[in-house]
NUDO-508550 format. One record per atom (N, C-alpha, C, O): x, y, z; residue in three letters. Coordinates in pm, whole numbers, padded with zeros to 5 digits, always signed. Example, Ala and Ser with C-alpha at 12.3 -4.5 7.8 and 13.67 -1.06 7.14 Angstrom:
2
+01319-00569+00780ALA;+01230-00450+00780ALA;+01320-00330+00780ALA;+01424-00332+00846ALA;+01285-00225+00708SER;+01367-00106+00714SER;+01290+00003+00787SER;+01341+00114+00804SER;
***
This chain:
169
-00153-00331-00321MET;-00079-00294-00184MET;+00027-00346-00128MET;+00021-00455-00071MET;+00117-00288-00135LYS;+00268-00411-00050LYS;+00224-00525+00029LYS;+00142-00523+00121LYS;+00267-00590+00000ARG;+00278-00730+00062ARG;+00352-00727+00140ARG;+00399-00613+00139ARG;+00454-00853+00305PHE;+00572-00842+00325PHE;+00554-01036+00346PHE;+00455-01103+00375PHE;+00675-01068+00320PHE;+00638-01193+00333PHE;+00796-01223+00441PHE;+00903-01162+00440PHE;+00762-01309+00504ILE;+00850-01373+00624ILE;+00856-01522+00582ILE;+00755-01554+00519ILE;+00948-01624+00600SER;+00933-01764+00577SER;+00949-01821+00760SER;+01002-01750+00845SER;+00901-01936+00785ILE;+00859-01999+00933ILE;+00975-02072+00920ILE;+00996-02157+00833ILE;+01033-02046+00988THR;+01188-02148+01046THR;+01162-02244+01141THR;+01073-02226+01224THR;+01247-02371+01139GLN;+01213-02465+01250GLN;+01237-02421+01387GLN;+01200-02473+01492GLN;+01306-02316+01366GLU;+01349-02253+01548GLU;+01209-02144+01618GLU;+01181-02103+01730GLU;+01151-02129+01479MET;+00980-02105+01489MET;+00897-02218+01563MET;+00858-02222+01680MET;+00882-02313+01450LEU;+00819-02395+01455LEU;+00822-02456+01597LEU;+00717-02501+01643LEU;+00970-02461+01692ASP;+00965-02570+01821ASP;+00936-02455+01872ASP;+00823-02468+01918ASP;+00972-02352+01891GLU;+00941-02292+02007GLU;+00768-02260+01992GLU;+00720-02210+02093GLU;+00707-02275+01921ALA;+00594-02226+01904ALA;+00499-02354+01926ALA;+00376-02355+01936ALA;+00557-02422+01929GLU;+00516-02565+01987GLU;+00526-02592+02140GLU;+00443-02654+02206GLU;+00639-02536+02187ARG;+00677-02552+02317ARG;+00585-02480+02381ARG;+00576-02507+02501ARG;+00499-02380+02331LEU;+00428-02292+02409LEU;+00259-02319+02425LEU;+00170-02267+02492LEU;+00267-02424+02329ILE;+00132-02445+02334ILE;+00031-02513+02473ILE;-00089-02495+02494ILE;+00140-02601+02560PRO;+00039-02641+02658PRO;+00011-02511+02754PRO;-00085-02517+02832PRO;+00091-02394+02752GLN;+00083-02302+02864GLN;+00004-02189+02830GLN;-00025-02104+02915GLN;-00044-02179+02666THR;-00123-02100+02610THR;-00261-02162+02557THR;-00350-02078+02543THR;-00294-02301+02523LYS;-00436-02328+02485LYS;-00505-02218+02556LYS;-00468-02150+02652LYS;-00626-02215+02477VAL;-00732-02172+02502VAL;-00890-02258+02479VAL;-00949-02272+02371VAL;-00930-02305+02606GLU;-01099-02380+02525GLU;-01151-02322+02518GLU;-01199-02255+02609GLU;-01182-02309+02346ARG;-01306-02251+02292ARG;-01293-02313+02172ARG;-01186-02363+02135ARG;-01412-02313+02096THR;-01400-02378+01965THR;-01287-02388+01842THR;-01207-02313+01785THR;-01318-02484+01839ILE;-01164-02519+01776ILE;-01205-02512+01580ILE;-01308-02556+01530ILE;-01099-02451+01510ALA;-01163-02461+01374ALA;-01064-02523+01259ALA;-01067-02533+01136ALA;-00972-02559+01368SER;-00859-02627+01337SER;-00783-02723+01400SER;-00789-02687+01518SER;-00710-02832+01397ASN;-00625-02893+01462ASN;-00466-02803+01508ASN;-00386-02825+01599ASN;-00473-02689+01390ILE;-00366-02612+01420ILE;-00367-02493+01457ILE;-00269-02419+01453ILE;-00467-02465+01494ASP;-00488-02300+01564ASP;-00430-02229+01638ASP;-00418-02109+01610ASP;-00368-02293+01774THR;-00281-02251+01810THR;-00134-02243+01792THR;-00067-02168+01863THR;-00088-02308+01714LEU;+00036-02341+01663LEU;+00029-02232+01539LEU;+00126-02163+01510LEU;-00079-02224+01480THR;-00064-02066+01369THR;-00053-01945+01433THR;+00024-01855+01401THR;-00161-01943+01558GLY;-00193-01808+01630GLY;-00021-01716+01690GLY;+00011-01597+01692GLY;+00065-01866+01739HIS;+00212-01844+01760HIS;+00276-01757+01642HIS;+00329-01646+01650HIS;+00253-01848+01517LEU;+00370-01830+01473LEU;+00358-01688+01359LEU;+00436-01641+01277LEU;+00184-01644+01414GLY;+00160-01494+01400GLY;+00237-01385+01422GLY;+00289-01297+01353GLY;+00227-01435+01615GLU;+00282-01320+01658GLU;+00457-01328+01627GLU;+00531-01230+01638GLU;+00491-01436+01596PHE;+00622-01468+01594PHE;+00660-01346+01466PHE;+00734-01248+01474PHE;+00592-01387+01368VAL;+00587-01311+01208VAL;+00602-01205+01230VAL;+00699-01136+01198VAL;+00467-01162+01315PHE;+00504-00983+01357PHE;+00593-00950+01401PHE;+00644-00864+01329PHE;+00669-00976+01516ALA;+00764-00966+01585ALA;+00919-00931+01500ALA;+01006-00845+01507ALA;+00891-01064+01414GLU;+01009-01025+01293GLU;+00985-00934+01202GLU;+01068-00922+01112GLU;+00890-00865+01201TRP;+00883-00777+01088TRP;+00861-00606+01138TRP;+00894-00498+01090TRP;+00797-00644+01243PHE;+00803-00524+01346PHE;+00899-00480+01390PHE;+00927-00363+01364PHE;+00990-00562+01479PHE;+01094-00519+01571PHE;+01240-00623+01552PHE;+01326-00653+01634PHE;+01222-00666+01388GLY;+01326-00751+01344GLY;+01400-00852+01398GLY;+01510-00887+01356GLY;+01329-00908+01511SER;+01405-01047+01553SER;+01218-01082+01616SER;+01140-01015+01683SER;+01210-01247+01539TRP;+01072-01294+01571TRP;+01080-01306+01792TRP;+00997-01281+01881TRP;+01197-01346+01791LYS;+01221-01375+01985LYS;+01182-01218+02053LYS;+01242-01183+02154LYS;+01104-01151+02007ASN;+01059-01049+02065ASN;+00908-01051+02068ASN;+00845-00948+02095ASN;+00853-01159+02044HIS;+00714-01206+02069HIS;+00692-01156+02209HIS;+00777-01119+02290HIS;+00541-01163+02223ARG;+00504-01164+02379ARG;+00434-01319+02418ARG;+00414-01325+02540ARG;+00397-01435+02351VAL;+00348-01499+02365VAL;+00378-01576+02472VAL;+00499-01593+02485VAL;+00248-01674+02622GLY;+00294-01691+02699GLY;+00315-01572+02835GLY;+00337-01589+02955GLY;+00299-01462+02759LYS;+00337-01377+02874LYS;+00181-01232+02853LYS;+00169-01133+02925LYS;+00093-01269+02742ASN;+00015-01164+02747ASN;-00131-01210+02746ASN;-00226-01146+02700ASN;-00136-01330+02804LYS;-00316-01371+02831LYS;-00367-01287+02866LYS;-00313-01210+02946LYS;-00507-01266+02813GLY;-00599-01179+02812GLY;-00591-01037+02799GLY;-00681-00958+02826GLY;-00453-01004+02749MET;-00415-00919+02664MET;-00419-00913+02495MET;-00437-01001+02411MET;-00392-00758+02484GLU;-00358-00755+02340GLU;-00212-00875+02256GLU;-00124-00920+02329GLU;-00213-00892+02172ASP;-00070-00988+02142ASP;+00081-00883+02151ASP;+00196-00917+02181ASP;+00031-00757+02116PHE;+00147-00646+02098PHE;+00068-00509+02168PHE;-00050-00494+02138PHE;+00120-00431+02241PRO;+00031-00278+02304PRO;-00020-00245+02149PRO;+00051-00220+02052PRO;-00191-00254+02157ASP;-00238-00166+02069ASP;-00285-00292+01959ASP;-00391-00283+01896ASP;-00201-00397+01947ILE;-00222-00464+01813ILE;-00284-00592+01839ILE;-00285-00615+01960ILE;-00334-00678+01774GLU;-00361-00812+01764GLU;-00383-00855+01649GLU;-00455-00815+01558GLU;-00297-00962+01662ILE;-00324-01037+01489ILE;-00368-01117+01504ILE;-00416-01157+01610ILE;-00367-01166+01399LYS;-00507-01243+01338LYS;-00424-01319+01237LYS;-00381-01265+01135LYS;-00402-01450+01270THR;-00342-01570+01136THR;-00403-01638+01109THR;-00481-01668+01199THR;-00418-01705+00998SER;-00498-01802+00933SER;-00344-01892+00876SER;-00230-01851+00853SER;-00406-02028+00869ALA;-00314-02133+00799ALA;-00411-02127+00662ALA;-00534-02117+00666ALA;-00368-02131+00599PHE;-00482-02117+00439PHE;-00402-02087+00305PHE;-00306-02010+00307PHE;-00444-02151+00184PRO;-00350-02130+00073PRO;-00415-01988+00034PRO;-00535-01968+00017PRO;-00303-01883+00020PHE;-00314-01758+00015PHE;-00397-01717-00156PHE;-00391-01757-00272PHE;-00474-01608-00071SER;-00607-01553-00179SER;-00615-01453-00213SER;-00552-01411-00116SER;-00643-01340-00283GLU;-00629-01203-00259GLU;-00822-01231-00220GLU;-00890-01131-00201GLU;-00865-01321-00216HIS;-01034-01316-00174HIS;-01045-01346-00032HIS;-01155-01352+00023HIS;-00921-01366+00037LEU;-00978-01372+00166LEU;-00975-01264+00263LEU;-00915-01157+00249LEU;-01054-01304+00375HIS;-01075-01175+00474HIS;-00990-01207+00597HIS;-00934-01310+00635HIS;-01000-01075+00651LEU;-00933-01097+00804LEU;-01054-01116+00911LEU;-01138-01027+00913LEU;-01064-01191+00971LEU;-01150-01234+01028LEU;-01131-01201+01187LEU;-01017-01199+01235LEU;-01251-01175+01271VAL;-01232-01184+01401VAL;-01376-01216+01463VAL;-01475-01147+01440VAL;-01373-01303+01527ARG;-01495-01326+01628ARG;-01562-01279+01689ARG;-01518-01254+01801ARG;-01677-01245+01666GLU;-01751-01150+01740GLU;-01765-01123+01873GLU;-01792-01012+01918GLU;-01745-01234+01944ASP;-01727-01240+02088ASP;-01592-01202+02084ASP;-01610-01123+02177ASP;-01474-01188+02060TYR;-01375-01153+02074TYR;-01354-00988+02067TYR;-01302-00906+02143TYR;-01419-00979+01941ALA;-01419-00790+01898ALA;-01493-00724+02033ALA;-01461-00617+02084ALA;-01607-00818+02081LYS;-01695-00742+02180LYS;-01603-00707+02302LYS;-01605-00599+02360LYS;-01525-00812+02333LYS;-01421-00824+02473LYS;-01334-00749+02465LYS;-01318-00672+02560LYS;-01257-00742+02368ARG;-01099-00621+02334ARG;-01119-00535+02278ARG;-01224-00523+02216ARG;-01014-00430+02279LYS;-01033-00323+02181LYS;-00900-00295+02157LYS;-00853-00203+02224LYS;-00837-00345+02088PRO;-00724-00298+02028PRO;-00770-00165+01933PRO;-00881-00124+01900PRO;-00630-00116+01904LYS;-00648-00021+01779LYS;-00666-00042+01669LYS;-00754+00004+01595LYS;-00542-00151+01637TYR;-00522-00226+01512TYR;-00558-00395+01502TYR;-00535-00476+01592TYR;-00605-00419+01403TYR;-00601-00595+01367TYR;-00492-00615+01241TYR;-00496-00548+01138TYR;-00424-00689+01262VAL;-00316-00746+01171VAL;-00355-00845+01108VAL;-00405-00929+01183VAL;-00354-00880+00974GLN;-00378-00991+00925GLN;-00256-01089+00861GLN;-00196-01019+00780GLN;-00221-01169+00864ILE;-00110-01258+00864ILE;-00188-01385+00784ILE;-00293-01434+00824ILE;-00139-01416+00700ILE;-00164-01591+00617ILE;-00054-01655+00596ILE;+00036-01604+00529ILE;-00043-01794+00657LEU;+00046-01905+00684LEU;-00002-01926+00526LEU;-00121-01924+00493LEU;+00115-01948+00428ASN;+00009-01985+00269ASN;+00067-02146+00272ASN;+00171-02184+00218ASN;-00028-02230+00348VAL;+00034-02385+00346VAL;-00052-02438+00217VAL;-00112-02365+00137VAL;-00048-02531+00214ALA;-00052-02613+00066ALA;-00224-02635+00039ALA;-00265-02635-00077ALA;-00292-02647+00121ALA;-00437-02712+00149ALA;-00487-02625+00279ALA;-00428-02573+00374ALA;-00638-02636+00233PRO;-00703-02531+00332PRO;-00708-02607+00436PRO;-00699-02550+00544PRO;-00722-02755+00435ASN;-00738-02836+00594ASN;-00588-02848+00621ASN;-00590-02936+00707ASN;-00493-02825+00609SER;-00349-02896+00611SER;-00337-02925+00812SER;-00360-02832+00888SER;-00308-03035+00852ALA;-00259-03043+00966ALA;-00134-03026+01016ALA;-00105-03076+01125ALA;-00033-02944+00934SER;+00080-02910+00948SER;+00107-02798+00903SER;+00030-02768+00812SER;+00207-02695+00933ILE;+00317-02622+00891ILE;+00401-02628+00878ILE;+00457-02598+00983ILE;+00498-02662+00773PRO;+00627-02687+00736PRO;+00725-02593+00756PRO;+00694-02474+00760PRO;+00845-02633+00769THR;+00954-02520+00767THR;+00956-02501+00607THR;+00961-02586+00517THR;+00949-02302+00603GLY;+00973-02282+00480GLY;+00840-02225+00436GLY;+00812-02145+00346GLY;+00769-02286+00519THR;+00640-02164+00493THR;+00583-02014+00482THR;+00548-01950+00581THR;+00577-01973+00371SER;+00571-01806+00374SER;+00456-01801+00446SER;+00353-01868+00442SER;+00494-01700+00519ALA;+00353-01564+00614ALA;+00404-01465+00525ALA;+00518-01428+00497ALA;+00256-01420+00479ILE;+00266-01270+00427ILE;+00152-01223+00531ILE;+00064-01269+00603ILE;+00193-01139+00504LEU;+00181-01009+00604LEU;+00088-00934+00545LEU;+00138-00853+00467LEU;-00032-00930+00551CYS;-00181-00880+00474CYS;-00169-00736+00469CYS;-00121-00679+00371CYS;-00211-00676+00570GLY;-00240-00529+00606GLY;-00342-00551+00782GLY;-00356-00636+00870GLY;-00385-00428+00755TYR;-00437-00432+00890TYR;-00594-00337+00839TYR;-00633-00295+00730TYR;-00651-00334+00978ALA;-00766-00307+01022ALA;-00786-00233+01162ALA;-00765-00286+01270ALA;-00829-00107+01143THR;-00855-00018+01279THR;-00984-00108+01357THR;-01062-00183+01299THR;-00981-00078+01505ALA;-01114-00181+01569ALA;-01243-00101+01509ALA;-01341-00168+01475ALA;-01246+00057+01493GLU;-01393+00106+01407GLU;-01477-00018+01280GLU;-01584-00075+01261GLU;-01333-00003+01219GLU;-01342-00114+01104GLU;-01415-00227+01093GLU;-01500-00271+01015GLU;-01343-00273+01222ILE;-01366-00422+01265ILE;-01526-00425+01316ILE;-01597-00518+01279ILE;-01584-00313+01409ASP;-01691-00290+01471ASP;-01816-00259+01346ASP;-01931-00284+01382ASP;-01804-00228+01265SER;-01853-00198+01124SER;-01868-00289+01026SER;-01954-00275+00939SER;-01782-00398+01030ALA;-01774-00516+00932ALA;-01899-00575+00965ALA;-01971-00557+01063ALA;-01917-00685+00819PRO;-02074-00766+00860PRO;-02019-00888+00940PRO;-01905-00907+00983PRO;-02110-00950+00945LEU;-02069-01080+01053LEU;-02120-01206+00950LEU;-02195-01193+00852LEU;-02070-01308+00991LYS;-02063-01420+00866LYS;-02009-01542+00952LYS;-01917-01520+01032LYS;-02068-01684+00937ASP;-02033-01785+00971ASP;-01965-01842+00904ASP;-02021-01920+00827ASP;-01833-01835+00898PHE;-01744-01875+00815PHE;-01663-02058+00830PHE;-01555-02105+00795PHE;-01773-02107+00891GLY;-01758-02291+00924GLY;-01586-02311+00983GLY;-01502-02236+01033GLY;-01590-02430+00951SER;-01451-02465+01051SER;-01387-02569+00899SER;-01456-02605+00804SER;-01249-02593+00919LYS;-01179-02670+00820LYS;-01223-02805+00886LYS;-01150-02889+00833LYS;-01288-02854+00956PHE;-01355-02996+00966PHE;-01480-03015+00866PHE;-01532-03126+00853PHE;-01525-02909+00800GLY;-01674-02899+00716GLY;-01763-02893+00764GLY;-01853-02974+00742GLY;-01772-02815+00832LYS;-01924-02790+00930LYS;-01899-02618+00926LYS;-01815-02549+00869LYS;-02001-02592+01003LYS;-02029-02446+01072LYS;-01938-02448+01168LYS;-01905-02549+01230LYS;-01882-02309+01189GLY;-01771-02266+01308GLY;-01868-02244+01467GLY;-01823-02226+01581GLY;-02001-02253+01424GLY;-02062-02204+01545GLY;-02081-02083+01613GLY;-02142-02049+01714GLY;-01991-02013+01505TYR;-02031-01852+01583TYR;-01932-01766+01506TYR;-01821-01797+01465TYR;-02003-01644+01495PHE;-01956-01555+01373PHE;-01841-01466+01364PHE;-01769-01434+01459PHE;-01831-01432+01257CYS;-01689-01364+01246CYS;-01712-01253+01186CYS;-01770-01269+01078CYS;-01679-01094+01226ARG;-01673-00985+01182ARG;-01574-00985+01042ARG;-01468-01039+01073ARG;-01572-00944+00903HIS;-01457-00978+00851HIS;-01486-00849+00729HIS;-01585-00791+00686HIS;-01332-00845+00702ILE;-01306-00725+00566ILE;-01184-00795+00471ILE;-01081-00848+00514ILE;-01228-00777+00327SER;-01194-00867+00299SER;-00974-00817+00284SER;-00958-00708+00339SER;-00883-00856+00246LEU;-00797-00830+00251LEU;-00732-00730+00147LEU;-00620-00678+00152LEU;-00856-00712+00026LYS;-00856-00621-00064LYS;-00845-00441+00019LYS;-00778-00341-00002LYS;-00935-00475+00100ASN;-00958-00359+00185ASN;-00891-00334+00325ASN;-00948-00264+00409ASN;-00785-00384+00345LEU;-00717-00349+00462LEU;-00566-00225+00429LEU;-00512-00185+00326LEU;-00549-00206+00533HIS;-00450-00055+00516HIS;-00319-00141+00508HIS;-00284-00252+00549HIS;-00256-00026+00427SER;-00127-00108+00425SER;+00012-00110+00544SER;+00049-00003+00592SER;+00076-00231+00581LEU;+00114-00235+00683LEU;+00255-00131+00719LEU;+00299-00106+00831LEU;+00302-00088+00601GLU;+00354+00032+00600GLU;+00341+00174+00663GLU;+00436+00249+00682GLU;+00223+00198+00691GLU;+00171+00260+00781GLU;+00162+00243+00887GLU;+00151+00346+00953GLU;+00162+00125+00957LEU;+00187+00074+01057LEU;+00309+00088+01130LEU;+00328+00128+01245LEU;+00402+00042+01028LYS;+00568+00014+01099LYS;+00564+00195+01136LYS;+00669+00200+01200LYS;+00531+00289+01135ASN;+00573+00409+01195ASN;+00506+00426+01310ASN;+00513+00537+01364ASN;+00422+00309+01376TYR;+00334+00336+01479TYR;+00439+00320+01599TYR;+00403+00335+01715TYR;
***
């Protein structure tokens, strides 16, 4: 499957960090860079889909999908074809976007505490809400080395649909 790559710029990082205070959600934290990672994923998708990362909705879409009918799931982890699109079980019950898009920020280590300028963001593919609802559940743990305390629906990156199909949506 074709993957798409976008480099994280300093301008993206600065804006993502600036928005953290107004968007941070109080929930179980899997890593210290969860919110930053999520913001950058939305920026990357906007860059790929609209041609400008500034066409994001971060800070304007609280309680809604990241983009109409599309939810962006982003992980900061060393890229591998063995990774999964993860959707928290409680989240999957609460919201029903039509599509979930997986983006991996290809950082150097699984427990990276930062995302450097130039990090490659890999747009991996998408799954439908129906596919997520029927996917198996698992506690994938946290980057702090213990159980996450919540279960995620998961689909292997290898089983995602090509984003080229979504581009026409």
